PDB file of N, CA, C, O and CB in Angstrom:
ATOM      1  N   UNK A   1     110.686  99.664 101.049  1.00  0.00           N
ATOM      2  CA  UNK A   1     110.694  98.841  99.857  1.00  0.00           C
ATOM      3  C   UNK A   1     109.852  97.599 100.134  1.00  0.00           C
ATOM      4  O   UNK A   1     110.025  96.947 101.163  1.00  0.00           O
ATOM      5  CB  UNK A   1     112.150  98.461  99.439  1.00  0.00           C
ATOM      6  N   UNK A   2     108.944  97.274  99.219  1.00  0.00           N
ATOM      7  CA  UNK A   2     108.132  96.075  99.414  1.00  0.00           C
ATOM      8  C   UNK A   2     108.768  94.881  98.699  1.00  0.00           C
ATOM      9  O   UNK A   2     109.789  95.028  98.028  1.00  0.00           O
ATOM     10  CB  UNK A   2     106.693  96.306  98.902  1.00  0.00           C
ATOM     11  N   UNK A   3     108.168  93.715  98.843  1.00  0.00           N
ATOM     12  CA  UNK A   3     108.745  92.496  98.277  1.00  0.00           C
ATOM     13  C   UNK A   3     108.871  92.541  96.764  1.00  0.00           C
ATOM     14  O   UNK A   3     109.861  92.049  96.222  1.00  0.00           O
ATOM     15  CB  UNK A   3     107.914  91.313  98.670  1.00  0.00           C
ATOM     16  N   UNK A   4     107.893  93.119  96.061  1.00  0.00           N
ATOM     17  CA  UNK A   4     107.972  93.156  94.600  1.00  0.00           C
ATOM     18  C   UNK A   4     109.122  94.032  94.124  1.00  0.00           C
ATOM     19  O   UNK A   4     109.729  93.745  93.092  1.00  0.00           O
ATOM     20  CB  UNK A   4     106.659  93.661  94.012  1.00  0.00           C
ATOM     21  N   UNK A   5     109.431  95.093  94.857  1.00  0.00           N
ATOM     22  CA  UNK A   5     110.572  95.927  94.491  1.00  0.00           C
ATOM     23  C   UNK A   5     111.876  95.165  94.684  1.00  0.00           C
ATOM     24  O   UNK A   5     112.810  95.314  93.896  1.00  0.00           O
ATOM     25  CB  UNK A   5     110.583  97.221  95.319  1.00  0.00           C
ATOM     26  N   UNK A   6     111.938  94.355  95.725  1.00  0.00           N
ATOM     27  CA  UNK A   6     113.150  93.592  96.006  1.00  0.00           C
ATOM     28  C   UNK A   6     113.350  92.477  94.986  1.00  0.00           C
ATOM     29  O   UNK A   6     114.484  92.201  94.593  1.00  0.00           O
ATOM     30  CB  UNK A   6     113.094  93.009  97.414  1.00  0.00           C
ATOM     31  N   UNK A   7     112.270  91.832  94.553  1.00  0.00           N
ATOM     32  CA  UNK A   7     112.397  90.707  93.633  1.00  0.00           C
ATOM     33  C   UNK A   7     112.291  91.109  92.173  1.00  0.00           C
ATOM     34  O   UNK A   7     112.765  90.377  91.304  1.00  0.00           O
ATOM     35  CB  UNK A   7     111.354  89.686  93.940  1.00  0.00           C
ATOM     36  N   UNK A   8     111.690  92.240  91.880  1.00  0.00           N
ATOM     37  CA  UNK A   8     111.552  92.726  90.504  1.00  0.00           C
ATOM     38  C   UNK A   8     112.049  94.173  90.429  1.00  0.00           C
ATOM     39  O   UNK A   8     111.254  95.095  90.246  1.00  0.00           O
ATOM     40  CB  UNK A   8     110.067  92.624  90.019  1.00  0.00           C
ATOM     41  N   UNK A   9     113.351  94.369  90.568  1.00  0.00           N
ATOM     42  CA  UNK A   9     113.879  95.728  90.677  1.00  0.00           C
ATOM     43  C   UNK A   9     114.102  96.452  89.354  1.00  0.00           C
ATOM     44  O   UNK A   9     114.455  97.632  89.358  1.00  0.00           O
ATOM     45  CB  UNK A   9     115.151  95.687  91.408  1.00  0.00           C
ATOM     46  N   UNK A  10     113.905  95.774  88.221  1.00  0.00           N
ATOM     47  CA  UNK A  10     114.193  96.395  86.928  1.00  0.00           C
ATOM     48  C   UNK A  10     112.905  96.748  86.201  1.00  0.00           C
ATOM     49  O   UNK A  10     112.005  95.917  86.081  1.00  0.00           O
ATOM     50  CB  UNK A  10     115.050  95.464  86.061  1.00  0.00           C
ATOM     51  N   UNK A  11     112.818  97.975  85.721  1.00  0.00           N
ATOM     52  CA  UNK A  11     111.646  98.479  85.008  1.00  0.00           C
ATOM     53  C   UNK A  11     111.970  98.694  83.541  1.00  0.00           C
ATOM     54  O   UNK A  11     113.087  99.073  83.191  1.00  0.00           O
ATOM     55  CB  UNK A  11     111.146  99.785  85.637  1.00  0.00           C
ATOM     56  N   UNK A  12     110.983  98.447  82.684  1.00  0.00           N
ATOM     57  CA  UNK A  12     111.048  98.904  81.299  1.00  0.00           C
ATOM     58  C   UNK A  12     110.073 100.065  81.214  1.00  0.00           C
ATOM     59  O   UNK A  12     108.901  99.937  81.567  1.00  0.00           O
ATOM     60  CB  UNK A  12     110.697  97.745  80.256  1.00  0.00           C
ATOM     61  N   UNK A  13     110.572 101.197  80.743  1.00  0.00           N
ATOM     62  CA  UNK A  13     109.780 102.420  80.624  1.00  0.00           C
ATOM     63  C   UNK A  13     109.623 102.765  79.148  1.00  0.00           C
ATOM     64  O   UNK A  13     110.562 102.617  78.366  1.00  0.00           O
ATOM     65  CB  UNK A  13     110.443 103.598  81.403  1.00  0.00           C
ATOM     66  N   UNK A  14     108.442 103.221  78.775  1.00  0.00           N
ATOM     67  CA  UNK A  14     108.176 103.664  77.407  1.00  0.00           C
ATOM     68  C   UNK A  14     107.818 105.138  77.442  1.00  0.00           C
ATOM     69  O   UNK A  14     107.074 105.583  78.316  1.00  0.00           O
ATOM     70  CB  UNK A  14     107.036 102.827  76.747  1.00  0.00           C
ATOM     71  N   UNK A  15     108.345 105.888  76.497  1.00  0.00           N
ATOM     72  CA  UNK A  15     107.961 107.291  76.336  1.00  0.00           C
ATOM     73  C   UNK A  15     107.364 107.451  74.952  1.00  0.00           C
ATOM     74  O   UNK A  15     107.987 107.083  73.956  1.00  0.00           O
ATOM     75  CB  UNK A  15     109.182 108.256  76.541  1.00  0.00           C
ATOM     76  N   UNK A  16     106.149 108.003  74.885  1.00  0.00           N
ATOM     77  CA  UNK A  16     105.495 108.168  73.594  1.00  0.00           C
ATOM     78  C   UNK A  16     105.888 109.488  72.938  1.00  0.00           C
ATOM     79  O   UNK A  16     106.688 110.253  73.475  1.00  0.00           O
ATOM     80  CB  UNK A  16     103.981 108.093  73.757  1.00  0.00           C
ATOM     81  N   UNK A  17     105.313 109.736  71.776  1.00  0.00           N
ATOM     82  CA  UNK A  17     105.638 110.930  70.990  1.00  0.00           C
ATOM     83  C   UNK A  17     105.340 112.233  71.719  1.00  0.00           C
ATOM     84  O   UNK A  17     105.944 113.262  71.416  1.00  0.00           O
ATOM     85  CB  UNK A  17     104.878 110.906  69.695  1.00  0.00           C
ATOM     86  N   UNK A  18     104.423 112.203  72.672  1.00  0.00           N
ATOM     87  CA  UNK A  18     104.041 113.407  73.409  1.00  0.00           C
ATOM     88  C   UNK A  18     104.810 113.575  74.714  1.00  0.00           C
ATOM     89  O   UNK A  18     104.543 114.503  75.478  1.00  0.00           O
ATOM     90  CB  UNK A  18     102.563 113.380  73.699  1.00  0.00           C
ATOM     91  N   UNK A  19     105.761 112.684  74.974  1.00  0.00           N
ATOM     92  CA  UNK A  19     106.558 112.780  76.187  1.00  0.00           C
ATOM     93  C   UNK A  19     105.952 112.093  77.398  1.00  0.00           C
ATOM     94  O   UNK A  19     106.513 112.159  78.491  1.00  0.00           O
ATOM     95  CB  UNK A  19     106.785 114.196  76.506  1.00  0.00           C
ATOM     96  N   UNK A  20     104.804 111.429  77.216  1.00  0.00           N
ATOM     97  CA  UNK A  20     104.188 110.687  78.322  1.00  0.00           C
ATOM     98  C   UNK A  20     104.978 109.412  78.571  1.00  0.00           C
ATOM     99  O   UNK A  20     105.388 108.732  77.631  1.00  0.00           O
ATOM    100  CB  UNK A  20     102.698 110.356  78.015  1.00  0.00           C
ATOM    101  N   UNK A  21     105.188 109.092  79.839  1.00  0.00           N
ATOM    102  CA  UNK A  21     105.964 107.908  80.205  1.00  0.00           C
ATOM    103  C   UNK A  21     105.068 106.875  80.871  1.00  0.00           C
ATOM    104  O   UNK A  21     104.183 107.208  81.659  1.00  0.00           O
ATOM    105  CB  UNK A  21     107.129 108.286  81.138  1.00  0.00           C
ATOM    106  N   UNK A  22     105.316 105.620  80.536  1.00  0.00           N
ATOM    107  CA  UNK A  22     104.525 104.508  81.047  1.00  0.00           C
ATOM    108  C   UNK A  22     105.451 103.378  81.476  1.00  0.00           C
ATOM    109  O   UNK A  22     106.450 103.098  80.814  1.00  0.00           O
ATOM    110  CB  UNK A  22     103.517 104.014  79.983  1.00  0.00           C
ATOM    111  N   UNK A  23     105.119 102.743  82.568  1.00  0.00           N
ATOM    112  CA  UNK A  23     105.857 101.550  82.982  1.00  0.00           C
ATOM    113  C   UNK A  23     105.303 100.375  82.188  1.00  0.00           C
ATOM    114  O   UNK A  23     104.110 100.080  82.263  1.00  0.00           O
ATOM    115  CB  UNK A  23     105.740 101.300  84.535  1.00  0.00           C
ATOM    116  N   UNK A  24     106.158  99.708  81.433  1.00  0.00           N
ATOM    117  CA  UNK A  24     105.755  98.556  80.632  1.00  0.00           C
ATOM    118  C   UNK A  24     105.718  97.299  81.491  1.00  0.00           C
ATOM    119  O   UNK A  24     104.797  96.492  81.373  1.00  0.00           O
ATOM    120  CB  UNK A  24     106.709  98.361  79.442  1.00  0.00           C
ATOM    121  N   UNK A  25     106.714  97.131  82.353  1.00  0.00           N
ATOM    122  CA  UNK A  25     106.759  95.950  83.203  1.00  0.00           C
ATOM    123  C   UNK A  25     107.920  95.999  84.171  1.00  0.00           C
ATOM    124  O   UNK A  25     108.786  96.870  84.091  1.00  0.00           O
ATOM    125  CB  UNK A  25     106.848  94.703  82.361  1.00  0.00           C
ATOM    126  N   UNK A  26     107.921  95.041  85.093  1.00  0.00           N
ATOM    127  CA  UNK A  26     108.986  94.902  86.101  1.00  0.00           C
ATOM    128  C   UNK A  26     109.616  93.535  85.905  1.00  0.00           C
ATOM    129  O   UNK A  26     108.929  92.560  85.600  1.00  0.00           O
ATOM    130  CB  UNK A  26     108.432  95.070  87.577  1.00  0.00           C
ATOM    131  N   UNK A  27     110.940  93.472  86.083  1.00  0.00           N
ATOM    132  CA  UNK A  27     111.674  92.246  85.795  1.00  0.00           C
ATOM    133  C   UNK A  27     112.721  91.977  86.862  1.00  0.00           C
ATOM    134  O   UNK A  27     113.191  92.894  87.536  1.00  0.00           O
ATOM    135  CB  UNK A  27     112.333  92.328  84.422  1.00  0.00           C
ATOM    136  N   UNK A  28     113.078  90.712  87.007  1.00  0.00           N
ATOM    137  CA  UNK A  28     114.022  90.292  88.041  1.00  0.00           C
ATOM    138  C   UNK A  28     115.459  90.665  87.706  1.00  0.00           C
ATOM    139  O   UNK A  28     116.250  90.962  88.601  1.00  0.00           O
ATOM    140  CB  UNK A  28     113.925  88.802  88.252  1.00  0.00           C
ATOM    141  N   UNK A  29     115.802  90.652  86.413  1.00  0.00           N
ATOM    142  CA  UNK A  29     117.186  90.939  86.031  1.00  0.00           C
ATOM    143  C   UNK A  29     117.233  92.044  84.983  1.00  0.00           C
ATOM    144  O   UNK A  29     116.277  92.266  84.240  1.00  0.00           O
ATOM    145  CB  UNK A  29     117.877  89.670  85.497  1.00  0.00           C
ATOM    146  N   UNK A  30     118.358  92.720  84.948  1.00  0.00           N
ATOM    147  CA  UNK A  30     118.556  93.757  83.937  1.00  0.00           C
ATOM    148  C   UNK A  30     118.530  93.143  82.534  1.00  0.00           C
ATOM    149  O   UNK A  30     117.964  93.725  81.608  1.00  0.00           O
ATOM    150  CB  UNK A  30     119.894  94.501  84.176  1.00  0.00           C
ATOM    151  N   UNK A  31     119.143  91.965  82.382  1.00  0.00           N
ATOM    152  CA  UNK A  31     119.180  91.307  81.075  1.00  0.00           C
ATOM    153  C   UNK A  31     117.772  91.010  80.562  1.00  0.00           C
ATOM    154  O   UNK A  31     117.481  91.223  79.385  1.00  0.00           O
ATOM    155  CB  UNK A  31     119.990  90.009  81.156  1.00  0.00           C
ATOM    156  N   UNK A  32     116.910  90.526  81.434  1.00  0.00           N
ATOM    157  CA  UNK A  32     115.524  90.237  81.050  1.00  0.00           C
ATOM    158  C   UNK A  32     114.807  91.521  80.628  1.00  0.00           C
ATOM    159  O   UNK A  32     114.128  91.547  79.602  1.00  0.00           O
ATOM    160  CB  UNK A  32     114.767  89.560  82.217  1.00  0.00           C
ATOM    161  N   UNK A  33     114.958  92.569  81.411  1.00  0.00           N
ATOM    162  CA  UNK A  33     114.326  93.853  81.090  1.00  0.00           C
ATOM    163  C   UNK A  33     114.867  94.406  79.779  1.00  0.00           C
ATOM    164  O   UNK A  33     114.108  94.942  78.972  1.00  0.00           O
ATOM    165  CB  UNK A  33     114.553  94.867  82.225  1.00  0.00           C
ATOM    166  N   UNK A  34     116.169  94.280  79.560  1.00  0.00           N
ATOM    167  CA  UNK A  34     116.771  94.799  78.331  1.00  0.00           C
ATOM    168  C   UNK A  34     116.277  94.033  77.110  1.00  0.00           C
ATOM    169  O   UNK A  34     116.054  94.634  76.059  1.00  0.00           O
ATOM    170  CB  UNK A  34     118.298  94.724  78.413  1.00  0.00           C
ATOM    171  N   UNK A  35     116.102  92.711  77.231  1.00  0.00           N
ATOM    172  CA  UNK A  35     115.559  91.919  76.116  1.00  0.00           C
ATOM    173  C   UNK A  35     114.170  92.411  75.730  1.00  0.00           C
ATOM    174  O   UNK A  35     113.857  92.535  74.546  1.00  0.00           O
ATOM    175  CB  UNK A  35     115.504  90.423  76.488  1.00  0.00           C
ATOM    176  N   UNK A  36     113.342  92.689  76.725  1.00  0.00           N
ATOM    177  CA  UNK A  36     111.990  93.189  76.451  1.00  0.00           C
ATOM    178  C   UNK A  36     112.059  94.557  75.782  1.00  0.00           C
ATOM    179  O   UNK A  36     111.381  94.795  74.782  1.00  0.00           O
ATOM    180  CB  UNK A  36     111.163  93.271  77.755  1.00  0.00           C
ATOM    181  N   UNK A  37     112.871  95.454  76.328  1.00  0.00           N
ATOM    182  CA  UNK A  37     113.006  96.801  75.761  1.00  0.00           C
ATOM    183  C   UNK A  37     113.509  96.730  74.323  1.00  0.00           C
ATOM    184  O   UNK A  37     113.001  97.439  73.456  1.00  0.00           O
ATOM    185  CB  UNK A  37     113.962  97.658  76.616  1.00  0.00           C
ATOM    186  N   UNK A  38     114.500  95.882  74.063  1.00  0.00           N
ATOM    187  CA  UNK A  38     115.039  95.741  72.707  1.00  0.00           C
ATOM    188  C   UNK A  38     113.995  95.181  71.753  1.00  0.00           C
ATOM    189  O   UNK A  38     113.892  95.620  70.608  1.00  0.00           O
ATOM    190  CB  UNK A  38     116.274  94.839  72.714  1.00  0.00           C
ATOM    191  N   UNK A  39     113.222  94.213  72.225  1.00  0.00           N
ATOM    192  CA  UNK A  39     112.172  93.621  71.406  1.00  0.00           C
ATOM    193  C   UNK A  39     111.117  94.660  71.030  1.00  0.00           C
ATOM    194  O   UNK A  39     110.701  94.743  69.875  1.00  0.00           O
ATOM    195  CB  UNK A  39     111.519  92.449  72.143  1.00  0.00           C
ATOM    196  N   UNK A  40     110.695  95.441  72.003  1.00  0.00           N
ATOM    197  CA  UNK A  40     109.696  96.481  71.743  1.00  0.00           C
ATOM    198  C   UNK A  40     110.265  97.575  70.849  1.00  0.00           C
ATOM    199  O   UNK A  40     109.581  98.070  69.954  1.00  0.00           O
ATOM    200  CB  UNK A  40     109.195  97.086  73.061  1.00  0.00           C
ATOM    201  N   UNK A  41     111.499  97.946  71.089  1.00  0.00           N
ATOM    202  CA  UNK A  41     112.155  98.992  70.300  1.00  0.00           C
ATOM    203  C   UNK A  41     112.319  98.562  68.844  1.00  0.00           C
ATOM    204  O   UNK A  41     112.281  99.397  67.940  1.00  0.00           O
ATOM    205  CB  UNK A  41     113.525  99.337  70.904  1.00  0.00           C
ATOM    206  N   UNK A  42     112.500  97.272  68.619  1.00  0.00           N
ATOM    207  CA  UNK A  42     112.711  96.749  67.278  1.00  0.00           C
ATOM    208  C   UNK A  42     111.464  96.722  66.415  1.00  0.00           C
ATOM    209  O   UNK A  42     111.545  96.392  65.232  1.00  0.00           O
ATOM    210  CB  UNK A  42     113.263  95.386  67.367  1.00  0.00           C
ATOM    211  N   UNK A  43     110.335  97.055  66.966  1.00  0.00           N
ATOM    212  CA  UNK A  43     109.082  97.041  66.203  1.00  0.00           C
ATOM    213  C   UNK A  43     108.940  98.228  65.262  1.00  0.00           C
ATOM    214  O   UNK A  43     108.039  98.254  64.424  1.00  0.00           O
ATOM    215  CB  UNK A  43     107.910  97.015  67.147  1.00  0.00           C
ATOM    216  N   UNK A  44     109.823  99.208  65.395  1.00  0.00           N
ATOM    217  CA  UNK A  44     109.824 100.321  64.463  1.00  0.00           C
ATOM    218  C   UNK A  44     108.895 101.469  64.796  1.00  0.00           C
ATOM    219  O   UNK A  44     108.768 102.399  64.000  1.00  0.00           O
ATOM    220  CB  UNK A  44     109.487  99.828  63.151  1.00  0.00           C
ATOM    221  N   UNK A  45     108.243 101.436  65.942  1.00  0.00           N
ATOM    222  CA  UNK A  45     107.399 102.556  66.338  1.00  0.00           C
ATOM    223  C   UNK A  45     108.277 103.707  66.816  1.00  0.00           C
ATOM    224  O   UNK A  45     109.474 103.532  67.044  1.00  0.00           O
ATOM    225  CB  UNK A  45     106.397 102.132  67.444  1.00  0.00           C
ATOM    226  N   UNK A  46     107.686 104.859  66.962  1.00  0.00           N
ATOM    227  CA  UNK A  46     108.441 106.036  67.383  1.00  0.00           C
ATOM    228  C   UNK A  46     108.639 106.127  68.893  1.00  0.00           C
ATOM    229  O   UNK A  46     109.340 107.020  69.370  1.00  0.00           O
ATOM    230  CB  UNK A  46     107.749 107.272  66.902  1.00  0.00           C
ATOM    231  N   UNK A  47     108.031 105.216  69.651  1.00  0.00           N
ATOM    232  CA  UNK A  47     108.193 105.260  71.101  1.00  0.00           C
ATOM    233  C   UNK A  47     109.630 104.920  71.477  1.00  0.00           C
ATOM    234  O   UNK A  47     110.341 104.220  70.757  1.00  0.00           O
ATOM    235  CB  UNK A  47     107.212 104.291  71.789  1.00  0.00           C
ATOM    236  N   UNK A  48     110.022 105.436  72.616  1.00  0.00           N
ATOM    237  CA  UNK A  48     111.354 105.202  73.160  1.00  0.00           C
ATOM    238  C   UNK A  48     111.217 104.253  74.339  1.00  0.00           C
ATOM    239  O   UNK A  48     110.336 104.438  75.178  1.00  0.00           O
ATOM    240  CB  UNK A  48     112.044 106.540  73.586  1.00  0.00           C
ATOM    241  N   UNK A  49     112.071 103.244  74.416  1.00  0.00           N
ATOM    242  CA  UNK A  49     112.050 102.281  75.513  1.00  0.00           C
ATOM    243  C   UNK A  49     113.405 102.260  76.192  1.00  0.00           C
ATOM    244  O   UNK A  49     114.437 102.335  75.524  1.00  0.00           O
ATOM    245  CB  UNK A  49     111.673 100.870  75.008  1.00  0.00           C
ATOM    246  N   UNK A  50     113.411 102.158  77.535  1.00  0.00           N
ATOM    247  CA  UNK A  50     114.669 102.020  78.251  1.00  0.00           C
ATOM    248  C   UNK A  50     114.449 101.261  79.542  1.00  0.00           C
ATOM    249  O   UNK A  50     113.320 101.038  79.979  1.00  0.00           O
ATOM    250  CB  UNK A  50     115.289 103.391  78.534  1.00  0.00           C
ATOM    251  N   UNK A  51     115.574 100.866  80.144  1.00  0.00           N
ATOM    252  CA  UNK A  51     115.571 100.074  81.376  1.00  0.00           C
ATOM    253  C   UNK A  51     116.080 100.940  82.516  1.00  0.00           C
ATOM    254  O   UNK A  51     117.061 101.669  82.367  1.00  0.00           O
ATOM    255  CB  UNK A  51     116.441  98.789  81.226  1.00  0.00           C
ATOM    256  N   UNK A  52     115.406 100.853  83.652  1.00  0.00           N
ATOM    257  CA  UNK A  52     115.834 101.552  84.877  1.00  0.00           C
ATOM    258  C   UNK A  52     115.729 100.599  86.053  1.00  0.00           C
ATOM    259  O   UNK A  52     114.868  99.720  86.082  1.00  0.00           O
ATOM    260  CB  UNK A  52     114.973 102.832  85.131  1.00  0.00           C
ATOM    261  N   UNK A  53     116.599 100.779  87.004  1.00  0.00           N
ATOM    262  CA  UNK A  53     116.473 100.056  88.272  1.00  0.00           C
ATOM    263  C   UNK A  53     115.560 100.882  89.177  1.00  0.00           C
ATOM    264  O   UNK A  53     115.657 102.109  89.184  1.00  0.00           O
ATOM    265  CB  UNK A  53     117.886  99.806  88.948  1.00  0.00           C
ATOM    266  N   UNK A  54     114.693 100.248  89.924  1.00  0.00           N
ATOM    267  CA  UNK A  54     113.817 100.959  90.851  1.00  0.00           C
ATOM    268  C   UNK A  54     114.684 101.836  91.738  1.00  0.00           C
ATOM    269  O   UNK A  54     115.651 101.361  92.334  1.00  0.00           O
ATOM    270  CB  UNK A  54     112.957  99.967  91.704  1.00  0.00           C
ATOM    271  N   UNK A  55     114.338 103.122  91.828  1.00  0.00           N
ATOM    272  CA  UNK A  55     115.093 104.054  92.655  1.00  0.00           C
ATOM    273  C   UNK A  55     116.286 104.664  91.957  1.00  0.00           C
ATOM    274  O   UNK A  55     117.009 105.452  92.565  1.00  0.00           O
ATOM    275  CB  UNK A  55     115.550 103.372  93.880  1.00  0.00           C
ATOM    276  N   UNK A  56     116.519 104.321  90.682  1.00  0.00           N
ATOM    277  CA  UNK A  56     117.684 104.820  89.951  1.00  0.00           C
ATOM    278  C   UNK A  56     117.526 106.268  89.525  1.00  0.00           C
ATOM    279  O   UNK A  56     118.491 107.032  89.556  1.00  0.00           O
ATOM    280  CB  UNK A  56     117.938 103.964  88.736  1.00  0.00           C
ATOM    281  N   UNK A  57     116.317 106.658  89.125  1.00  0.00           N
ATOM    282  CA  UNK A  57     116.128 108.013  88.606  1.00  0.00           C
ATOM    283  C   UNK A  57     114.829 108.601  89.124  1.00  0.00           C
ATOM    284  O   UNK A  57     114.081 107.948  89.853  1.00  0.00           O
ATOM    285  CB  UNK A  57     116.135 108.014  87.072  1.00  0.00           C
ATOM    286  N   UNK A  58     114.573 109.832  88.740  1.00  0.00           N
ATOM    287  CA  UNK A  58     113.336 110.484  89.131  1.00  0.00           C
ATOM    288  C   UNK A  58     112.113 109.749  88.643  1.00  0.00           C
ATOM    289  O   UNK A  58     111.092 109.735  89.332  1.00  0.00           O
ATOM    290  CB  UNK A  58     113.312 111.883  88.623  1.00  0.00           C
ATOM    291  N   UNK A  59     112.181 109.132  87.467  1.00  0.00           N
ATOM    292  CA  UNK A  59     111.036 108.408  86.931  1.00  0.00           C
ATOM    293  C   UNK A  59     110.680 107.223  87.806  1.00  0.00           C
ATOM    294  O   UNK A  59     109.516 107.041  88.162  1.00  0.00           O
ATOM    295  CB  UNK A  59     111.317 107.944  85.513  1.00  0.00           C
ATOM    296  N   UNK A  60     111.665 106.419  88.154  1.00  0.00           N
ATOM    297  CA  UNK A  60     111.392 105.217  88.940  1.00  0.00           C
ATOM    298  C   UNK A  60     111.088 105.556  90.397  1.00  0.00           C
ATOM    299  O   UNK A  60     110.427 104.784  91.092  1.00  0.00           O
ATOM    300  CB  UNK A  60     112.575 104.258  88.866  1.00  0.00           C
ATOM    301  N   UNK A  61     111.567 106.705  90.857  1.00  0.00           N
ATOM    302  CA  UNK A  61     111.341 107.096  92.247  1.00  0.00           C
ATOM    303  C   UNK A  61     109.934 107.613  92.488  1.00  0.00           C
ATOM    304  O   UNK A  61     109.438 107.552  93.613  1.00  0.00           O
ATOM    305  CB  UNK A  61     112.339 108.146  92.655  1.00  0.00           C
ATOM    306  N   UNK A  62     109.281 108.125  91.444  1.00  0.00           N
ATOM    307  CA  UNK A  62     107.951 108.699  91.607  1.00  0.00           C
ATOM    308  C   UNK A  62     106.944 107.635  91.985  1.00  0.00           C
ATOM    309  O   UNK A  62     107.141 106.446  91.733  1.00  0.00           O
ATOM    310  CB  UNK A  62     107.512 109.404  90.333  1.00  0.00           C
ATOM    311  N   UNK A  63     105.872 108.082  92.589  1.00  0.00           N
ATOM    312  CA  UNK A  63     104.756 107.189  92.878  1.00  0.00           C
ATOM    313  C   UNK A  63     104.328 106.521  91.577  1.00  0.00           C
ATOM    314  O   UNK A  63     104.203 107.190  90.551  1.00  0.00           O
ATOM    315  CB  UNK A  63     103.563 107.962  93.535  1.00  0.00           C
ATOM    316  N   UNK A  64     104.105 105.231  91.604  1.00  0.00           N
ATOM    317  CA  UNK A  64     103.787 104.500  90.385  1.00  0.00           C
ATOM    318  C   UNK A  64     102.486 104.974  89.746  1.00  0.00           C
ATOM    319  O   UNK A  64     102.249 104.671  88.577  1.00  0.00           O
ATOM    320  CB  UNK A  64     103.700 103.024  90.679  1.00  0.00           C
ATOM    321  N   UNK A  65     101.640 105.700  90.457  1.00  0.00           N
ATOM    322  CA  UNK A  65     100.440 106.268  89.849  1.00  0.00           C
ATOM    323  C   UNK A  65     100.790 107.348  88.843  1.00  0.00           C
ATOM    324  O   UNK A  65      99.980 107.670  87.974  1.00  0.00           O
ATOM    325  CB  UNK A  65      99.519 106.834  90.920  1.00  0.00           C
ATOM    326  N   UNK A  66     101.990 107.914  88.949  1.00  0.00           N
ATOM    327  CA  UNK A  66     102.422 108.918  87.985  1.00  0.00           C
ATOM    328  C   UNK A  66     102.746 108.291  86.642  1.00  0.00           C
ATOM    329  O   UNK A  66     102.690 108.966  85.614  1.00  0.00           O
ATOM    330  CB  UNK A  66     103.631 109.670  88.511  1.00  0.00           C
ATOM    331  N   UNK A  67     103.083 107.009  86.636  1.00  0.00           N
ATOM    332  CA  UNK A  67     103.345 106.290  85.396  1.00  0.00           C
ATOM    333  C   UNK A  67     102.061 105.577  85.023  1.00  0.00           C
ATOM    334  O   UNK A  67     101.591 104.721  85.773  1.00  0.00           O
ATOM    335  CB  UNK A  67     104.547 105.283  85.540  1.00  0.00           C
ATOM    336  N   UNK A  68     101.500 105.905  83.912  1.00  0.00           N
ATOM    337  CA  UNK A  68     100.200 105.337  83.519  1.00  0.00           C
ATOM    338  C   UNK A  68     100.339 103.914  83.072  1.00  0.00           C
ATOM    339  O   UNK A  68      99.348 103.282  82.707  1.00  0.00           O
ATOM    340  CB  UNK A  68      99.564 106.154  82.414  1.00  0.00           C
TER     341      UNK A  68
END
């Protein structure tokens, strides 16, 4: 684990209509990440946004090059 993972362990992930997933950003707290996800989700687009902790799921565990 590098320093950025230790200090910014929360990810906001977006999934588009075609199932492609993208990392939107990294955040220090879950609350901060959730505020961003809620703000983006409230725009009314069809994309799906959620919060994950680094290492929590297969998405966050993958090499970050897999997330565009």
